[in-house]
C-alpha positions as a Markdown table, in Angstrom:
| # | Residue | x | y | z |
|---|---|---|---|---|
| 1 | Unk | 33.3 | -165.0 | -48.8 |
| 2 | Unk | 30.2 | -163.9 | -46.8 |
| 3 | Unk | 27.5 | -166.3 | -45.4 |
| 4 | Unk | 24.9 | -165.1 | -48.0 |
| 5 | Unk | 27.3 | -166.0 | -50.9 |
| 6 | Unk | 28.2 | -169.4 | -49.4 |
| 7 | Unk | 24.6 | -170.3 | -48.8 |
| 8 | Unk | 23.7 | -169.4 | -52.4 |
| 9 | Unk | 26.7 | -171.3 | -53.9 |
| 10 | Unk | 25.9 | -174.4 | -51.8 |
| 11 | Unk | 22.3 | -174.3 | -52.8 |
| 12 | Unk | 23.0 | -173.9 | -56.5 |
| 13 | Unk | 25.7 | -176.7 | -56.4 |
| 14 | Unk | 22.8 | -179.0 | -55.4 |
| 15 | Unk | 20.5 | -177.5 | -58.0 |
| 16 | Unk | 18.0 | -176.5 | -55.3 |
| 17 | Unk | 15.5 | -173.7 | -55.6 |
| 18 | Unk | 15.0 | -171.2 | -52.8 |
| 19 | Unk | 11.5 | -172.6 | -52.2 |
| 20 | Unk | 13.0 | -176.0 | -51.5 |
| 21 | Unk | 15.4 | -174.6 | -49.0 |
| 22 | Unk | 12.6 | -172.6 | -47.3 |
| 23 | Unk | 10.6 | -175.8 | -47.0 |
| 24 | Unk | 13.6 | -177.8 | -45.6 |
| 25 | Unk | 14.0 | -175.1 | -42.9 |
| 26 | Unk | 10.3 | -174.8 | -42.3 |
| 27 | Unk | 10.4 | -171.0 | -42.9 |
| 28 | Unk | 8.7 | -168.7 | -45.3 |
| 29 | Unk | 10.3 | -168.2 | -48.7 |
| 30 | Unk | 10.9 | -164.5 | -48.0 |
| 31 | Unk | 12.7 | -165.4 | -44.8 |
| 32 | Unk | 15.1 | -167.7 | -46.8 |
| 33 | Unk | 15.5 | -165.1 | -49.5 |
| 34 | Unk | 16.6 | -162.6 | -46.8 |
| 35 | Unk | 19.4 | -165.0 | -45.8 |
| 36 | Unk | 20.7 | -165.0 | -49.4 |
| 37 | Unk | 20.2 | -161.2 | -49.8 |
| 38 | Unk | 22.1 | -160.7 | -46.5 |
| 39 | Unk | 19.3 | -158.7 | -44.8 |
| 40 | Unk | 18.8 | -161.3 | -42.1 |
| 41 | Unk | 20.7 | -164.2 | -40.6 |
| 42 | Unk | 19.4 | -167.7 | -39.5 |
| 43 | Unk | 19.1 | -168.6 | -35.9 |
| 44 | Unk | 21.6 | -171.1 | -34.4 |
| 45 | Unk | 19.3 | -174.1 | -35.0 |
| 46 | Unk | 18.9 | -173.3 | -38.7 |
| 47 | Unk | 22.7 | -172.7 | -39.0 |
| 48 | Unk | 23.4 | -176.1 | -37.6 |
| 49 | Unk | 20.8 | -177.6 | -39.9 |
| 50 | Unk | 22.3 | -176.0 | -43.0 |
| 51 | Unk | 25.9 | -177.0 | -42.1 |
| 52 | Unk | 24.7 | -180.6 | -41.6 |
| 53 | Unk | 22.6 | -180.6 | -44.7 |
| 54 | Unk | 25.4 | -179.3 | -46.9 |
| 55 | Unk | 28.0 | -181.4 | -44.9 |
| 56 | Unk | 30.2 | -178.4 | -44.2 |
| 57 | Unk | 31.6 | -176.8 | -41.1 |
| 58 | Unk | 29.9 | -173.9 | -39.4 |
| 59 | Unk | 33.0 | -171.9 | -39.9 |
| 60 | Unk | 32.9 | -172.5 | -43.6 |
| 61 | Unk | 29.2 | -171.7 | -43.8 |
| 62 | Unk | 29.5 | -168.4 | -42.1 |
| 63 | Unk | 32.6 | -167.4 | -44.0 |
| 64 | Unk | 35.2 | -167.8 | -41.2 |
| 65 | Unk | 37.1 | -170.5 | -43.0 |
| 66 | Unk | 37.7 | -171.6 | -46.6 |
| 67 | Unk | 38.0 | -175.3 | -45.4 |
| 68 | Unk | 34.7 | -177.0 | -46.2 |
| 69 | Unk | 35.3 | -180.2 | -44.2 |
| 70 | Unk | 34.1 | -180.6 | -40.7 |
| 71 | Unk | 36.6 | -181.6 | -38.1 |
């Protein structure tokens, strides 16, 4: 599964709107939407924030692993 799909699934599992995610990341809504559309990718700082926020490993978040748990 690709990053964009994982991000969307994690967001929806918490019943969050895209606007709420953009606010959490302190970015514009369009920038966040581009993450979910797959047209852009977050910087490392935001990747770490997202992994911590959703309590998943970076490998899981970016689609390199199907194991959610952090080690």
